[in-house]
C-alpha positions as CSV (number, residue, x, y, z in Angstrom):
1,M,121.4,87.2,49.4
2,V,120.4,88.1,53.0
3,A,116.8,87.3,54.1
4,R,115.5,89.3,57.0
5,V,112.5,88.9,59.4
6,V,111.6,91.3,62.1
7,T,111.2,90.1,65.7
8,V,111.5,91.6,69.2
9,A,113.6,91.5,72.3
10,F,111.9,92.3,75.6
11,D,113.0,95.1,77.9
12,G,110.5,94.8,80.7
13,V,107.0,95.2,79.1
14,D,108.6,97.1,76.2
15,A,109.5,95.2,73.1
16,R,112.5,96.4,71.1
17,R,112.9,95.7,67.4
18,V,115.4,92.9,66.4
19,D,116.1,91.9,62.8
20,A,116.8,88.1,62.3
21,E,119.1,88.0,59.3
22,V,120.1,84.8,57.5
23,Q,122.7,84.4,54.8
24,I,123.8,81.1,53.0
25,L,127.5,81.2,51.9
26,G,129.7,79.1,49.7
27,G,129.0,76.6,47.0
28,E,129.2,72.9,46.6
29,G,131.8,71.3,48.8
30,T,131.7,74.0,51.4
31,Q,131.9,72.6,54.9
32,A,128.3,72.7,56.3
33,S,127.9,74.8,59.4
34,F,125.2,76.8,61.2
35,T,126.5,79.9,63.1
36,L,124.3,82.1,65.3
37,V,125.6,85.5,66.3
38,G,124.1,88.6,67.9
39,L,124.8,88.3,71.6
40,P,122.4,85.3,72.2
41,D,122.0,83.6,75.6
42,K,121.9,79.8,76.0
43,A,118.3,79.4,75.0
44,V,118.8,81.5,71.9
45,A,122.0,79.6,70.9
46,E,120.0,76.3,71.1
47,S,117.7,77.7,68.4
48,R,120.1,76.2,65.8
49,E,119.3,72.6,66.9
50,R,115.5,73.3,67.3
51,V,115.4,74.8,63.8
52,R,117.4,71.9,62.4
53,G,115.0,69.4,64.0
54,A,111.9,71.3,63.0
55,F,113.1,71.3,59.3
56,A,113.7,67.6,59.5
57,G,110.2,67.1,61.0
58,I,108.5,68.7,58.0
59,G,110.8,67.0,55.5
60,L,113.2,69.8,54.7
61,A,117.0,69.4,54.9
62,L,119.4,72.3,55.5
63,P,121.7,73.1,52.6
64,S,125.2,71.6,52.9
65,R,126.7,75.1,53.0
66,R,127.6,77.7,55.6
67,I,124.6,79.3,57.2
68,I,125.0,82.5,59.3
69,A,122.1,83.8,61.4
70,N,122.5,87.3,62.9
71,L,120.3,89.0,65.4
72,A,120.7,92.7,65.0
73,P,121.5,95.0,66.8
74,A,124.4,92.8,67.9
75,D,125.0,94.7,71.2
76,L,121.5,94.1,72.5
77,P,121.3,91.0,74.7
78,K,118.9,88.3,73.3
79,E,117.0,86.0,75.7
80,G,114.4,83.3,75.3
81,S,113.3,80.7,72.9
82,H,110.9,83.0,70.8
83,F,113.7,83.7,68.3
84,D,113.2,80.2,66.8
85,L,110.4,81.1,64.4
86,P,111.9,84.3,62.9
87,I,115.3,82.5,62.4
88,A,113.4,79.6,60.7
89,L,111.4,82.0,58.4
90,A,114.5,83.9,57.4
91,L,116.2,80.7,56.6
92,L,113.2,79.5,54.5
93,A,113.3,82.7,52.6
94,A,117.1,82.4,52.0
95,M,116.6,78.8,50.8
96,G,113.8,80.0,48.3
97,V,111.1,77.9,50.0
98,I,109.2,81.2,50.8
99,A,109.4,84.3,48.6
100,P,111.5,86.9,50.4
101,D,109.0,89.6,49.8
102,A,106.2,87.5,51.4
103,L,107.7,88.2,54.8
104,D,107.6,92.0,54.3
105,G,105.2,93.6,56.7
106,W,105.4,90.9,59.3
107,A,107.1,90.4,62.7
108,A,107.4,86.9,64.2
109,L,108.0,85.2,67.5
110,G,107.5,81.6,68.6
111,E,109.4,78.5,69.7
112,L,109.7,75.4,67.4
113,S,109.3,71.8,68.5
114,L,111.2,69.1,66.7
115,D,108.2,68.0,64.7
116,G,107.6,71.5,63.3
117,R,104.9,72.7,65.6
118,I,105.0,76.3,66.8
119,V,105.0,76.4,70.6
120,P,103.5,79.3,72.5
121,V,105.8,81.7,74.3
122,S,105.3,84.5,76.9
123,G,105.2,88.2,75.9
124,T,103.0,87.8,72.8
125,L,100.7,90.8,73.7
126,P,103.6,93.3,74.2
127,A,105.1,92.0,70.9
128,A,101.8,92.5,69.1
129,V,101.6,96.1,70.4
130,A,105.2,96.8,69.4
131,A,104.6,95.3,65.9
132,N,101.5,97.5,65.5
133,G,103.7,100.5,66.4
134,M,106.1,99.5,63.7
135,G,103.3,99.2,61.2
136,L,103.7,95.4,61.0
137,G,101.5,92.3,61.5
138,L,102.5,89.5,63.9
139,I,103.1,85.8,63.3
140,C,102.8,83.7,66.5
141,A,101.8,80.3,67.7
142,E,98.2,79.3,67.4
143,A,97.7,79.2,71.2
144,N,99.0,82.8,71.3
145,G,96.7,84.1,68.6
146,P,93.8,85.1,70.8
147,E,96.2,87.0,73.1
148,A,97.8,88.8,70.2
149,A,94.4,89.8,68.8
150,W,93.8,91.9,71.9
151,A,96.4,94.4,70.6
152,G,93.7,96.0,68.5
153,P,91.4,95.4,65.5
154,D,93.9,97.0,63.1
155,V,96.7,94.5,64.0
156,A,97.1,91.7,61.4
157,V,97.8,88.4,63.2
158,L,98.7,85.0,61.7
159,A,98.6,82.1,64.2
160,P,99.5,78.8,62.5
161,R,99.7,75.5,64.3
162,S,102.9,74.4,62.6
163,L,105.7,75.6,60.3
164,I,104.3,73.6,57.4
165,G,100.9,75.4,57.7
166,L,102.7,78.8,57.6
167,I,104.7,77.7,54.5
168,N,101.5,76.6,52.7
169,H,99.9,80.0,53.6
170,F,102.6,82.0,52.0
171,K,102.6,79.7,49.0
172,G,98.9,80.2,48.6
173,S,97.9,76.6,49.0
174,Q,96.3,77.3,52.4
175,V,94.7,80.3,54.0
176,L,95.1,81.1,57.7
177,S,92.2,83.0,59.2
178,A,92.9,85.8,61.6
179,P,92.4,84.8,65.3
180,R,89.8,86.4,67.4
181,P,90.5,88.0,70.8
182,G,90.2,85.6,73.7
183,P,87.2,85.8,76.1
184,L,86.8,88.3,78.9
185,K,86.9,86.0,81.9
186,S,85.6,86.3,85.4
187,N,87.4,85.2,88.5
188,G,84.2,84.0,90.0
189,P,82.0,85.4,92.7
190,V,83.7,87.8,95.1
191,P,83.2,87.1,98.9
192,D,80.6,89.4,100.3
193,L,81.4,92.0,103.0
194,N,78.2,91.0,104.9
195,E,79.9,87.8,105.9
196,V,82.2,89.7,108.3
197,R,80.5,90.0,111.7
198,G,81.2,93.2,113.6
199,Q,84.2,95.3,112.8
200,E,82.2,98.2,111.6
201,G,85.2,100.6,112.1
202,A,87.5,98.4,110.0
203,K,84.8,98.1,107.3
204,R,84.6,101.9,107.2
205,A,88.4,102.1,106.7
206,L,88.2,99.4,103.9
207,E,85.6,101.5,102.1
208,I,87.7,104.7,102.4
209,A,90.8,102.8,101.1
210,A,88.8,101.5,98.1
211,A,87.3,104.9,97.3
212,G,90.7,106.6,97.1
213,G,93.1,103.8,96.4
214,H,94.9,104.3,99.7
215,N,97.3,101.9,101.4
216,L,95.8,100.1,104.4
217,L,97.1,98.2,107.4
218,F,95.0,96.0,109.7
219,I,96.5,95.3,113.2
220,G,94.6,92.8,115.4
221,P,94.7,89.4,117.1
222,P,94.3,86.1,115.2
223,G,90.7,85.4,114.1
224,S,89.6,89.1,114.1
225,G,88.8,89.1,110.4
226,K,91.8,91.0,109.0
227,S,92.3,88.6,106.1
228,M,88.6,88.3,105.5
229,M,88.2,92.0,105.0
230,A,91.2,92.3,102.7
231,Q,89.9,89.5,100.5
232,R,86.7,91.4,100.0
233,L,88.4,94.6,98.8
234,P,88.4,93.6,95.1
235,G,84.6,93.5,95.2
236,L,84.6,97.2,96.2
237,L,86.9,98.3,93.4
238,P,85.7,99.4,89.9
239,P,86.7,97.3,86.9
240,L,89.8,98.0,84.9
241,T,89.5,100.6,82.3
242,P,90.5,99.6,78.7
243,K,93.8,101.3,79.1
244,E,94.4,99.6,82.5
245,L,93.4,96.3,81.1
246,L,96.0,96.5,78.4
247,E,98.7,97.6,80.8
248,T,98.0,94.9,83.3
249,S,97.6,92.2,80.7
250,M,101.0,93.1,79.2
251,V,102.7,92.4,82.5
252,W,100.8,89.1,82.9
253,S,101.8,88.2,79.3
254,M,105.4,88.7,80.2
255,A,105.0,86.3,83.1
256,G,103.2,83.7,80.9
257,L,100.0,83.9,83.0
258,I,97.5,84.5,80.1
259,E,95.8,81.2,79.0
260,R,94.3,81.0,75.5
261,G,94.1,84.8,75.3
262,G,91.6,85.1,78.2
263,L,91.7,88.5,79.9
264,T,89.7,89.8,82.9
265,R,88.6,93.3,83.8
266,E,88.7,92.5,87.5
267,R,91.5,94.1,89.3
268,P,94.4,91.9,90.2
269,F,94.7,90.7,93.8
270,R,98.0,89.2,94.6
271,A,98.7,87.6,98.1
272,P,102.3,86.2,98.2
273,H,103.4,84.1,101.1
274,H,105.5,85.8,103.7
275,S,108.5,83.6,102.8
276,A,108.7,85.5,99.4
277,S,112.1,86.9,98.6
278,M,112.9,90.4,97.4
279,A,113.2,89.1,93.8
280,A,109.8,87.5,94.1
281,L,108.2,90.7,95.3
282,T,109.8,93.3,93.1
283,G,111.0,91.2,90.2
284,G,114.4,89.7,89.1
285,G,115.9,86.3,88.4
286,H,118.0,85.4,85.4
287,R,115.6,87.0,82.9
288,A,114.3,89.7,85.3
289,K,110.7,88.5,85.4
290,P,108.0,90.7,86.9
291,G,107.5,90.3,90.6
292,E,104.3,90.3,92.7
293,V,104.2,94.1,92.9
294,S,104.1,94.3,89.1
295,L,101.6,91.5,88.7
296,A,99.4,93.5,91.0
297,H,99.7,96.6,88.8
298,N,96.4,98.5,88.8
299,G,95.2,96.2,91.6
300,V,95.8,95.1,95.2
301,L,99.0,93.7,96.8
302,F,98.0,91.9,100.0
303,L,100.7,91.1,102.5
304,D,99.4,89.0,105.3
305,E,101.6,88.5,108.4
306,L,103.5,91.7,107.5
307,P,106.3,91.5,110.0
308,E,107.1,87.9,109.0
309,Y,108.5,89.1,105.6
310,S,112.2,89.7,105.5
311,P,113.1,93.4,106.2
312,Q,115.0,93.5,102.9
313,A,112.0,92.3,100.9
314,L,109.6,94.8,102.6
315,D,112.0,97.8,102.2
316,S,112.3,96.9,98.5
317,L,108.6,98.0,98.1
318,R,109.3,101.5,99.4
319,Q,110.3,102.9,96.0
320,P,107.5,101.2,93.9
321,L,104.9,102.5,96.4
322,E,106.1,106.1,95.7
323,T,106.9,106.0,92.0
324,G,104.5,103.3,90.6
325,E,107.2,101.4,88.9
326,V,110.1,98.9,89.5
327,I,113.5,99.2,87.9
328,V,115.4,95.9,88.1
329,A,119.1,96.8,87.7
330,R,121.5,94.5,86.0
331,A,125.1,94.9,85.0
332,N,124.2,95.1,81.3
333,A,120.6,96.5,81.5
334,H,117.9,98.2,83.6
335,V,114.5,96.5,83.2
336,R,111.4,98.6,84.0
337,Y,108.0,97.1,85.1
338,P,105.0,99.1,86.1
339,A,103.9,98.7,89.7
340,R,101.1,101.1,90.6
341,V,99.4,99.1,93.4
342,Q,97.3,99.6,96.4
343,L,99.0,97.9,99.4
344,V,96.9,96.2,101.9
345,A,98.6,94.5,104.9
346,A,97.6,92.6,108.0
347,M,99.6,91.8,111.1
348,N,99.2,90.6,114.7
349,P,99.9,93.2,117.4
350,C,102.8,91.0,118.7
351,R,104.4,87.6,118.1
352,C,102.0,85.8,120.5
353,G,99.2,87.5,118.6
354,L,97.2,88.7,121.6
355,G,98.5,92.1,122.3
356,G,98.5,94.0,125.5
357,A,94.9,94.2,126.5
358,G,92.0,92.0,127.3
359,K,91.7,88.3,128.3
360,G,94.9,86.3,127.6
361,A,96.9,89.5,127.0
362,C,100.6,89.1,126.3
363,G,102.6,89.2,129.5
364,K,105.5,91.0,127.8
365,A,103.4,93.9,126.6
366,P,104.0,96.7,125.6
367,R,107.7,95.8,124.8
368,C,106.7,92.7,122.9
369,Q,104.3,94.8,120.7
370,R,107.0,97.4,120.0
371,D,109.7,94.9,119.2
372,Y,107.4,93.0,116.8
373,Q,106.1,96.1,115.0
374,N,109.6,97.6,114.7
375,R,110.4,94.8,112.3
376,I,108.7,97.1,109.8
377,S,110.7,100.1,109.0
378,G,109.4,103.6,109.8
379,P,109.6,104.7,106.1
380,L,107.4,101.8,105.1
381,F,104.9,102.7,107.8
382,D,104.9,106.3,106.6
383,R,103.7,105.1,103.2
384,I,100.6,103.5,104.8
385,D,97.6,105.9,104.8
386,L,95.2,104.0,107.1
387,T,96.4,102.0,110.2
388,V,93.4,100.3,111.7
389,E,93.2,98.4,115.0
390,V,90.9,95.4,114.6
391,P,89.6,94.2,118.0
392,P,88.6,90.6,118.7
393,V,85.2,89.5,117.5
394,T,83.0,88.9,120.5
395,A,80.4,86.1,121.1
396,A,77.7,88.8,120.9
397,D,78.9,89.8,117.4
398,M,78.8,86.2,116.2
399,S,75.3,85.6,117.6
400,L,73.9,88.5,115.6
401,P,72.3,88.0,112.2
402,P,74.3,88.9,109.2
403,P,74.5,92.7,108.4
404,T,71.9,93.9,105.9
405,E,74.6,96.0,104.1
406,G,77.3,94.2,102.2
407,T,79.6,94.5,99.2
408,A,77.0,95.8,96.8
409,E,76.1,98.8,98.9
410,A,79.6,99.7,99.8
411,A,80.7,99.3,96.2
412,A,78.0,101.7,95.1
413,R,79.4,104.4,97.4
414,V,82.9,103.7,96.2
415,T,81.8,104.1,92.6
416,R,80.1,107.4,93.4
417,A,83.2,108.7,95.1
418,R,85.4,107.7,92.1
419,E,83.0,109.4,89.7
420,V,83.3,112.6,91.8
421,Q,87.1,112.3,91.4
422,A,86.8,111.8,87.7
423,A,84.4,114.7,87.3
424,R,86.6,117.0,89.3
425,L,89.5,116.3,86.9
426,D,87.3,116.9,83.9
427,E,86.2,120.3,85.3
428,A,89.9,121.2,85.7
429,D,90.6,120.3,82.1
430,H,93.3,117.8,83.4
431,E,95.2,116.2,80.6
432,G,96.9,112.9,81.0
433,E,96.1,109.7,82.9
434,P,93.2,109.8,85.4
435,V,94.3,110.5,88.9
436,I,92.7,109.0,92.0
437,N,93.0,110.7,95.4
438,A,95.8,108.5,96.6
439,H,98.0,109.9,93.8
440,L,97.2,113.6,94.0
441,A,100.3,115.7,93.9
442,G,101.6,119.1,93.0
443,A,99.0,121.5,91.6
444,L,96.2,119.0,91.7
445,L,96.8,118.5,95.5
446,D,96.9,122.2,96.1
447,R,93.7,122.8,94.2
448,F,91.5,119.9,95.3
449,A,92.8,118.8,98.8
450,Q,93.0,122.0,100.8
451,P,90.9,121.9,104.0
452,D,88.9,124.8,105.5
453,A,90.3,127.0,108.2
454,D,89.3,124.8,111.1
455,G,90.6,121.7,109.3
456,R,94.0,123.4,108.5
457,A,94.3,124.5,112.1
458,L,93.8,120.9,113.3
459,L,96.3,119.6,110.8
460,M,98.8,122.3,111.9
461,R,98.5,121.2,115.5
462,A,99.1,117.6,114.5
463,G,102.1,118.6,112.5
464,E,103.6,120.8,115.3
465,A,103.2,117.9,117.7
466,G,105.7,116.0,115.7
467,G,103.4,113.3,114.5
468,L,103.5,114.0,110.8
469,T,106.3,114.0,108.3
470,A,106.1,115.9,105.1
471,R,104.9,112.7,103.4
472,G,102.4,112.1,106.2
473,W,101.0,115.7,105.8
474,T,100.4,115.1,102.1
475,R,98.9,111.6,102.6
476,T,96.6,113.0,105.3
477,L,95.3,115.6,102.9
478,R,94.7,112.9,100.3
479,L,92.9,110.8,102.8
480,A,90.7,113.7,104.0
481,R,89.8,114.4,100.4
482,T,88.5,110.8,100.0
483,I,86.6,111.0,103.2
484,A,85.0,114.2,102.0
485,D,84.1,112.6,98.7
486,L,82.4,109.7,100.4
487,D,80.5,112.3,102.6
488,G,79.3,114.1,99.5
489,S,81.2,117.3,100.5
490,T,82.8,119.5,97.9
491,G,85.2,121.0,100.5
492,I,87.3,119.3,103.2
493,L,86.0,120.1,106.6
494,R,87.5,119.7,110.1
495,R,85.7,116.4,110.7
496,H,87.2,115.0,107.6
497,V,90.7,116.0,108.6
498,A,90.0,114.6,112.1
499,E,89.0,111.2,110.8
500,A,92.1,111.1,108.5
501,L,94.4,111.9,111.5
502,I,92.9,109.1,113.5
503,Y,93.9,106.6,110.9
504,R,97.4,108.2,110.7
505,H,97.8,108.4,114.5
506,N,97.2,104.7,115.3
507,R,100.8,103.9,114.8
508,M,101.9,107.0,116.8
509,D,99.6,106.0,119.7
510,A,101.3,102.6,119.9
511,E,104.7,104.4,120.2
512,A,103.3,106.8,122.8
513,Q,101.9,104.0,124.9
514,F,105.3,102.3,125.0
515,N,107.1,105.5,125.9
516,R,104.7,106.2,128.7
517,A,104.9,102.7,130.0
518,T,108.7,102.7,130.1
519,S,109.3,106.3,131.3
520,G,106.4,106.7,133.7
521,A,105.2,109.8,131.9
522,H,101.5,110.5,131.8
523,A,101.4,113.5,129.5
524,P,98.8,113.3,126.7
525,V,99.9,112.4,123.2
């Protein structure tokens, strides 16, 4: 007889069905063996010894016969220790300890310790969602139960502490209660924007970025408040919607970052160190784990000291910023992770940090500035909607009292602008996922982001001057749409386009200054 228990193998955040099949062959006198097949990796192959030890820990001995465990389909690579529990349950059914039909309607995943306890594993939330899609309940570790319960009220979940408790449940001598979803946690108070002295122009750009989900770059000397303002962006953003919460939590589950089932509706804010590798940013490694850009899905990826990242790591972000997903290619598989993020970056104007103007200016300017900023590729710069020069904070700024307007007031304006975007989609009978201004494309862009005649003429002059690529044209329209929404305007006017072009032209102005300084030309840009 073959006993079968359903489990899953992970392909990014997607969980694919795997059947753990166990068969006991031969009679008395057969040489005892335990064979595991089905393209397992090292961790899966070691399941034989963990299962053997767990059985001994609860007082069960394996039969002195030939045991074959198969993980089907056999051509799908199997990775991880979560196959322990389904193999053990199928073996218990084959031995007659559990009635085979008792496992019908259940999928299982979990690691086993040598004393029979069920150890939590990563990926429980995607597994629960996949099990629900197959019309099955899920058996997992007790510590993973609150996480699995987030998959929905209709998903049956069993979360025993040990293998013996699960056996008793199926025999009817013990009843396991269904776990409840973990708590909705808060990451604590968000720093307030009124703690930033001066920098009103940069605060305005931060508010625009928050309202439309636009990518943003601060350029300024050390101590000018670039990182302070970036850290206050999460306080301006609306909370995750239920759909976004599930998407983001599934990525975090795959990374093993959910503790006791606690989720948060606050948008992720990831700030990796500039020594991060390409695999750390976009995902990879032996098991193709999600990278920082995926852990920031539906949130903010903050890259401080932008030119200090390796060029290869930075350029690996170009595709995710356009498509909203990362595909980690391997010889035997392609793993997909979602990566719809808002990029916020900060950098000094040059390596010395002072730039080419003011007291203590860099003596090598403007060449030092150009060489330092050219460590960032043009295509990556082209994907940044707002480039903002942040001047040094003066003593006069520091001596003033704190601003009366802070995060609460700016967040209220951002919320109103996002509500306008949502209402506009509703009026257009848009079907599918909600689209914020930073992601407008195709027919939606043509319908909602067309400026008036004066605005279009200004945009045409900027394009003819060679300062806008096709991508830059589109991103300028999106940015102007957000500025108009914050202004309460249904149409995009010339002043909205002009402000959007200012943010797009900051990078172009730096290039023009260098060209004039090195060629002696004095023609206006």
